C-alpha positions as CSV (number, residue, x, y, z in Angstrom):
1,M,20.1,6.4,8.3
2,A,18.2,3.1,9.0
3,K,20.0,0.3,10.8
4,N,19.3,-2.4,8.2
5,N,15.5,-2.1,8.7
6,R,13.6,-4.3,6.3
7,I,10.5,-3.1,4.4
8,L,8.0,-5.0,2.3
9,L,6.4,-3.0,-0.5
10,V,3.3,-4.5,-2.1
11,S,2.1,-3.3,-5.5
12,H,-1.1,-4.2,-7.4
13,D,1.0,-4.6,-10.5
14,L,4.4,-3.6,-11.9
15,S,3.2,-1.7,-15.0
16,R,5.0,1.4,-16.2
17,S,2.2,3.7,-14.8
18,G,1.7,6.3,-12.1
19,A,1.4,4.4,-8.8
20,P,4.0,1.7,-9.4
21,I,6.5,4.4,-10.6
22,V,5.8,6.2,-7.3
23,L,6.6,2.8,-5.6
24,L,9.8,2.5,-7.5
25,R,10.8,6.0,-6.4
26,L,10.0,5.1,-2.8
27,A,12.2,1.9,-3.2
28,N,15.0,4.0,-4.4
29,Y,14.7,6.4,-1.5
30,L,14.6,3.6,1.1
31,L,17.7,2.0,-0.5
32,S,19.5,5.3,-0.3
33,K,18.7,5.4,3.5
34,N,20.1,1.9,4.0
35,Y,16.9,0.0,4.2
36,T,16.6,-3.5,2.8
37,V,13.7,-3.7,0.5
38,D,11.5,-6.5,-0.8
39,V,8.8,-6.0,-3.4
40,W,5.8,-8.1,-4.1
41,G,3.7,-7.6,-7.3
42,L,0.1,-9.0,-7.6
43,R,0.7,-8.9,-11.2
44,G,3.8,-8.4,-13.3
45,G,4.6,-5.6,-15.8
46,D,7.3,-3.6,-17.6
47,L,8.6,-2.0,-14.3
48,Y,9.8,-5.4,-13.2
49,D,13.2,-4.8,-14.9
50,D,13.5,-1.3,-13.4
51,F,13.4,-2.8,-9.9
52,V,16.0,-5.4,-10.8
53,D,18.2,-2.6,-12.1
54,I,18.3,-1.1,-8.5
55,G,18.9,-4.5,-6.9
56,I,15.4,-5.7,-6.1
57,K,13.9,-8.8,-7.6
58,P,10.1,-8.6,-7.1
59,R,8.1,-11.7,-6.3
60,I,4.9,-12.1,-8.2
61,T,2.1,-13.6,-6.2
62,R,-1.5,-14.4,-6.7
63,S,-3.9,-11.8,-5.3
64,S,-6.0,-14.2,-3.1
65,R,-5.7,-13.8,0.6
66,R,-4.7,-17.4,1.0
67,A,-1.7,-17.1,-1.4
68,I,-0.6,-13.9,0.2
69,R,-0.7,-15.4,3.7
70,N,1.1,-18.5,2.6
71,L,3.8,-16.6,0.9
72,F,4.4,-14.3,4.0
73,I,4.6,-17.3,6.2
74,T,6.8,-19.4,4.0
75,T,9.2,-16.6,3.4
76,N,9.7,-16.2,7.1
77,V,11.1,-12.7,7.0
78,K,11.0,-10.2,9.9
79,Y,9.8,-6.8,8.5
80,D,9.9,-3.4,10.3
81,Y,7.3,-2.0,7.9
82,I,4.8,-3.1,5.3
83,I,3.5,-0.6,2.7
84,C,0.7,-1.6,0.3
85,N,0.3,0.5,-2.8
86,T,-3.2,1.4,-4.2
87,I,-6.7,0.2,-3.2
88,E,-6.3,-2.9,-5.4
89,T,-4.0,-4.4,-2.8
90,F,-6.9,-4.5,-0.2
91,K,-6.6,-8.2,0.2
92,A,-3.0,-8.0,1.0
93,V,-3.8,-5.2,3.5
94,D,-6.4,-7.4,5.1
95,V,-4.0,-10.3,5.6
96,L,-0.7,-8.5,6.4
97,Q,-2.2,-6.2,9.1
98,R,-2.6,-9.3,11.2
99,F,1.1,-9.9,11.7
100,N,1.7,-7.1,14.3
101,I,3.9,-5.1,12.0
102,P,3.4,-1.4,11.2
103,T,1.3,-1.4,8.0
104,I,0.8,1.5,5.7
105,W,-1.9,1.8,3.0
106,Y,-0.8,4.2,0.3
107,I,-3.8,5.3,-1.7
108,H,-3.6,6.9,-5.2
109,E,-7.2,6.8,-6.3
110,S,-10.2,9.1,-5.9
111,G,-13.2,8.4,-8.1
112,Y,-12.3,4.7,-8.5
113,L,-12.1,4.6,-4.6
114,E,-15.7,5.9,-4.3
115,E,-16.8,3.5,-6.9
116,S,-15.1,0.6,-5.1
117,V,-16.7,1.5,-1.7
118,Q,-20.1,1.6,-3.2
119,K,-19.9,-1.5,-5.3
120,N,-17.4,-3.9,-3.6
121,K,-18.6,-4.9,-0.1
122,D,-15.5,-6.9,0.5
123,F,-13.3,-3.8,-0.3
124,R,-15.5,-1.5,1.8
125,N,-15.3,-3.7,4.9
126,V,-11.4,-3.6,4.8
127,F,-11.2,0.0,3.9
128,E,-13.6,1.3,6.6
129,H,-11.8,-0.4,9.4
130,F,-8.2,0.1,8.5
131,Y,-6.1,2.2,10.8
132,N,-3.3,3.8,8.8
133,I,-4.0,5.5,5.5
134,Y,-1.7,7.7,3.4
135,A,-3.0,9.5,0.3
136,C,-1.2,11.1,-2.7
137,S,-3.1,14.4,-2.6
138,Q,-5.5,16.5,-0.4
139,Y,-8.3,15.6,-2.9
140,S,-7.7,11.8,-2.5
141,A,-7.4,12.2,1.3
142,N,-10.7,14.0,1.6
143,I,-12.3,11.1,-0.3
144,C,-10.6,8.6,2.0
145,R,-11.9,10.6,5.2
146,R,-15.4,10.4,3.9
147,Y,-15.4,6.6,4.0
148,N,-12.9,5.9,6.7
149,K,-13.4,7.4,10.2
150,V,-10.7,5.3,11.9
151,S,-7.5,6.6,10.3
152,D,-5.8,10.0,10.4
153,V,-5.3,10.2,6.7
154,H,-1.9,11.6,5.9
155,I,-0.6,13.0,2.6
156,I,2.5,12.1,0.6
157,P,2.5,14.4,-2.4
158,N,3.4,13.2,-5.8
159,C,6.5,14.6,-7.6
160,V,8.5,14.5,-10.8
161,Q,12.1,14.9,-11.4
162,D,13.2,18.3,-12.5
163,V,14.6,18.3,-16.0
164,F,13.6,21.8,-17.0
165,K,16.0,23.7,-19.3
166,S,14.2,26.7,-20.8
167,Y,10.8,28.3,-21.5
168,H,9.1,27.8,-24.9
169,H,6.6,30.3,-26.1
170,H,5.1,30.3,-29.6
171,K,3.4,32.9,-31.8
172,D,0.4,30.7,-32.4
173,I,-1.2,29.4,-29.1
174,R,-0.5,25.7,-28.8
175,F,-2.7,23.7,-26.4
176,G,-1.8,20.1,-25.4
177,A,-2.9,17.1,-23.4
178,I,-0.9,14.0,-22.5
179,G,-1.8,10.6,-21.0
180,N,-4.8,8.4,-21.4
181,I,-7.0,9.2,-24.3
182,S,-10.3,8.5,-22.6
183,A,-13.6,9.8,-21.4
184,L,-12.6,9.7,-17.8
185,K,-9.7,12.1,-18.7
186,G,-12.2,14.4,-20.4
187,I,-10.5,14.3,-23.8
188,D,-13.8,14.3,-25.6
189,T,-14.8,17.5,-23.8
190,L,-11.5,19.0,-24.6
191,V,-11.8,18.1,-28.4
192,G,-15.3,19.6,-28.4
193,A,-14.3,22.8,-26.8
194,F,-11.2,23.2,-29.0
195,T,-13.2,22.4,-32.2
196,K,-15.6,25.2,-31.3
197,L,-12.7,27.6,-30.7
198,T,-11.3,26.9,-34.1
199,T,-14.3,28.5,-35.8
200,Q,-13.2,31.7,-34.1
201,E,-9.4,31.4,-33.9
202,K,-7.2,30.2,-36.8
203,K,-3.7,30.6,-35.2
204,I,-4.2,27.9,-32.5
205,Q,-3.2,24.2,-32.3
206,L,-4.1,21.2,-30.1
207,Y,-1.6,18.4,-29.6
208,L,-2.9,15.1,-28.0
209,A,-0.4,12.7,-26.8
210,G,-1.3,9.1,-25.7
211,D,-2.3,5.7,-26.8
212,T,-4.8,5.8,-29.7
213,N,-5.1,2.1,-30.3
214,H,-8.6,1.7,-29.0
215,D,-12.2,2.5,-30.0
216,F,-12.6,5.7,-28.0
217,A,-9.6,7.4,-29.4
218,Q,-10.2,6.1,-33.0
219,N,-13.7,7.5,-32.9
220,L,-12.4,11.0,-31.9
221,I,-9.7,10.8,-34.6
222,Q,-12.3,10.0,-37.2
223,Q,-14.5,12.9,-36.0
224,T,-11.6,15.4,-36.2
225,K,-9.8,14.1,-39.3
226,S,-10.8,17.2,-41.3
227,N,-9.5,19.6,-38.6
228,K,-5.9,20.4,-39.4
229,Q,-5.6,22.2,-36.2
230,I,-5.7,19.0,-34.1
231,S,-2.7,16.6,-34.1
232,W,-2.8,13.1,-32.6
233,L,0.7,12.2,-31.6
234,G,0.3,8.6,-30.2
235,L,2.3,7.6,-27.2
236,V,5.4,9.7,-26.4
237,K,8.3,9.1,-24.0
238,D,11.8,10.2,-23.4
239,A,13.0,12.6,-26.0
240,A,9.5,12.6,-27.7
241,K,7.9,13.5,-24.4
242,R,10.2,16.4,-23.8
243,K,9.5,17.6,-27.5
244,F,5.8,17.5,-26.7
245,F,6.1,19.8,-23.7
246,D,8.4,22.1,-25.6
247,S,5.9,22.3,-28.3
248,V,2.9,23.4,-26.3
249,D,2.2,26.7,-24.5
250,V,-0.8,25.6,-22.3
251,L,-1.4,22.1,-20.8
252,C,-4.9,20.9,-20.5
253,I,-6.0,18.2,-17.9
254,P,-9.8,18.1,-18.1
255,S,-10.3,15.0,-16.1
256,I,-13.6,13.9,-14.7
257,Y,-11.6,12.9,-11.7
258,D,-7.9,12.2,-11.1
259,S,-6.4,12.0,-7.7
260,A,-2.9,13.4,-8.5
261,P,-2.0,13.3,-12.2
262,I,1.8,13.2,-12.9
263,S,1.1,15.2,-16.1
264,L,0.0,18.3,-14.1
265,L,3.2,18.2,-12.1
266,E,5.2,17.7,-15.4
267,G,3.4,20.6,-16.9
268,L,4.4,22.8,-13.9
269,M,7.9,21.6,-14.0
270,Y,8.2,22.5,-17.7
271,G,6.7,25.9,-16.9
272,K,3.3,25.5,-18.6
273,P,0.1,27.4,-17.6
274,I,-2.6,24.8,-16.8
275,I,-6.2,24.4,-17.4
276,T,-7.7,21.6,-15.3
277,T,-10.9,20.7,-13.4
278,V,-12.2,20.9,-9.9
279,N,-11.9,17.1,-9.5
280,V,-8.1,16.9,-10.1
281,G,-6.2,16.2,-6.9
282,N,-3.2,18.6,-7.1
283,N,-5.2,21.5,-8.6
284,N,-4.2,23.4,-5.4
285,L,-1.0,24.2,-7.4
286,V,-3.2,26.0,-10.1
287,S,-4.6,29.5,-9.6
288,K,-5.4,32.6,-11.6
289,N,-1.7,33.3,-11.7
290,N,-0.9,30.3,-13.7
291,G,-4.1,28.9,-15.2
292,F,-7.8,27.9,-14.8
293,I,-9.8,25.5,-12.8
294,V,-13.1,24.6,-14.5
295,P,-16.1,22.3,-13.8
296,V,-15.9,18.8,-15.1
297,K,-17.4,17.9,-18.5
298,D,-18.1,21.7,-19.0
299,E,-17.3,22.3,-22.6
300,K,-18.2,26.0,-22.4
301,S,-15.9,26.7,-19.4
302,L,-13.1,24.9,-21.1
303,H,-13.7,26.8,-24.3
304,D,-13.8,30.1,-22.4
305,A,-10.5,29.3,-20.6
306,M,-8.7,28.5,-23.9
307,K,-10.2,31.6,-25.6
308,W,-8.8,33.7,-22.7
309,F,-5.2,32.6,-23.6
310,C,-5.8,33.5,-27.2
311,H,-6.8,37.1,-26.2
312,H,-4.1,37.4,-23.5
313,K,-1.0,36.1,-25.2
314,S,1.2,38.6,-23.5
315,C,0.4,37.1,-20.1
316,I,1.7,33.7,-20.9
317,P,5.4,34.2,-20.2
318,Q,4.8,35.4,-16.7
319,M,2.3,32.5,-16.1
320,M,5.0,30.0,-17.3
321,K,7.3,31.5,-14.6
322,N,4.5,31.2,-12.1
323,S,4.0,27.5,-12.9
324,R,7.7,26.9,-12.3
325,L,7.5,28.5,-8.9
326,Q,4.5,26.3,-8.1
327,Y,6.4,23.2,-9.1
328,L,9.4,24.1,-6.9
329,S,7.3,24.8,-3.9
330,G,4.9,21.9,-4.2
331,G,5.8,19.4,-6.8
332,S,9.5,18.7,-6.4
333,C,10.9,15.4,-5.2
334,K,12.4,17.0,-2.1
335,N,9.0,17.5,-0.8
336,Q,8.0,13.9,-1.4
337,E,11.2,12.7,0.2
338,R,10.5,14.7,3.3
339,A,7.1,13.2,3.5
340,F,8.6,9.7,3.1
341,A,11.0,10.3,6.0
342,K,8.2,11.6,8.2
343,M,6.0,8.6,7.4
344,L,8.8,6.2,8.5
345,Q,9.5,8.1,11.6
346,D,5.8,8.4,12.6
347,N,5.2,4.7,12.1
348,I,7.9,3.3,14.4
349,G,6.0,1.0,16.6
350,N,2.6,1.9,15.1
351,T,1.3,-1.7,15.0
352,P,-2.2,-2.4,13.5
353,I,-5.4,-2.4,15.4
354,V,-7.5,-5.0,13.9
355,T,-11.2,-5.2,14.7
356,T,-12.6,-7.5,11.9
357,G,-12.4,-11.1,11.1
358,I,-10.8,-12.2,7.9
359,K,-12.3,-13.6,4.7
360,Y,-10.2,-16.3,3.1
361,E,-10.5,-17.8,-0.3
362,I,-10.3,-21.6,-0.4
363,L,-9.1,-23.3,-3.5
364,E,-10.1,-26.8,-4.7
365,K,-7.2,-29.0,-5.1
366,N,-5.4,-28.3,-8.4
367,A,-8.0,-25.7,-9.3
368,P,-7.2,-22.4,-10.9
369,E,-7.5,-19.3,-8.7
370,Q,-10.7,-18.1,-10.4
371,N,-12.5,-21.3,-9.3
372,V,-12.8,-19.9,-5.8
373,R,-15.5,-19.5,-3.3
374,E,-14.9,-16.8,-0.7
375,I,-15.8,-17.7,2.9
376,F,-15.6,-16.0,6.3
377,L,-13.3,-17.1,9.0
378,F,-13.8,-15.6,12.4
379,G,-11.3,-17.3,14.6
380,Y,-12.2,-20.7,13.4
381,K,-11.8,-22.7,10.2
382,I,-14.6,-23.3,7.7
383,L,-13.9,-25.2,4.4
384,K,-16.3,-24.8,1.5
385,Y,-15.5,-25.5,-2.1
386,R,-17.3,-24.5,-5.3
387,K,-18.8,-27.5,-7.0
388,K,-17.5,-28.4,-10.3
389,K,-19.9,-27.9,-13.3
390,V,-21.0,-31.0,-14.9
């Protein structure tokens, strides 16, 4: 048990989405171990109330380096650890690593990380030189190591709570996908592969759960409106989410890239065979014993994998059991909690090594934050302001 050690958690936002939910789980774990926990959010969101419910009132701060530095100094709190969550907190990382406190950067991204390194020079400069990175999957860790040669990148695996009750297997094969209805998640490829399969197989269904209130989803709905074997369910949560998983036999996660999707772990927890892609972070939990790993945006391979299930229905019950075993060995919250404990132990006294100058934003008096000109400060103060447009 911690002796009243204090930890600052910094999140890019407090939305009810993957990375902030993991941070909430970390906060719960830290509280259970007698740590005092403070949370900062660079944006608010629905998860704010969840933190309040466990006794933490998050502080919402602007995302500029100047605002983060001023807040840290004015709060005047002595922290034993600082943990910044996702690559979008890079300005907080840049500032807070300079206060001689063990600082951890918890990375959840993969493809977005590569894109940011290539397109955002400011981010790249911070990321390439940071000393202490943790990633949510082996896939994400490998990408981190590609662009950061300083840190030993460690892994804290994602997890989901075990709410499994029983296996559900149907006479007609029911495929499903849950999460963002987007091209990045490969949903258009999935719909194309399934549509082709329906010309050969009539006793199959595809259930798609996720927000459809945007153009990409609406276009797909329009294209498939005459296909009665495809059902669009919209957003599902709580009891409706359990009903979705009980209703499907095989879960499809055809993402172009995804560092560690919670949906894959949920599928394993519910005992579902998985079809996923080579660019999905926790696909190490999928093998020929419980599913298929196919190339990204490969409609034929996805079609063939689904067709295999249609022709091997008798294999599905055992594959369901194999998925449960994979969850218990690699996706349970006990594994994540052990990783949390090791992270804290390993970072006692692991103070930052900072080799770069810092780049502060200077605000004009009474100006909104977007009216900012970024400048470099290398040990001395330079003041420059963006001129007002006439």
